[in-house]
N, C-alpha and C positions, 0 to 999 in steps of 0.2 A: 199612413194610417191615422185617422183623426183621433182615435182613442189614445194612441201613444203620444201625440202632440199635446193633448189635453192633460194627460197624466204627467208628462214632463214639465209642463208649465205649472201644474199644481204642486209638484215636488219642489220646484225652484221657489215659488211663492211661499210655500210652507216653511222652507228653510229661511227665507227672508223674515218671515214672521217670528220664527223661533230665535233667530239671531238679532232681532231688532234692538237697536240701542239709539239713544239720543246722541247726535253728533256733538263732538266737543265744540263749545262756543256756538252751538246751534240754538235757534229760537224755538220755543214751545210750539208756535203755530206751524213752523216748517216740519217739526217732528210729527205733529198730529196729522198734517197733510200726507206725509209719506206713509204713516201708519194706516190711515183711512184708505189710501190707494191700494195698499197690499190687501187689507181686509175685504174691500169691495171686489177686487179681482178674484180673490179666493171664493167669495160668496157667489160670484157669477159662474164659477166653475163647479159649484155645489158643495164646497167645504165651508162649513159655518162654525163660528166661534161664539160662545155665549157672551153676554155682556160682562159677566163675572170674569171670564177668561181674558177678554180684551182689556178690562180695567187692570187686572193683575199684571198683564204684560206691559202695559204703559207704565205702571208704577215701578216695575222692576227695571225698566229701560232708562229711567231717570238717573242722572249722575249722582254719585254719592258725595255728600258735602260734609 
């Protein structure tokens, strides 16, 4: 069933978005590429995040120094 496949993929990607963190010793460019891929795939499935939500998520994902 196409709906269940789409719903399952959206759930997996939403979880990836919610749990997103910068990898230890990772580069900012690599982090942003991973983040953009997740957001774009969710967008294609119909789940949209506002610019404000995306910025907050990126800032929270940065390592504490």
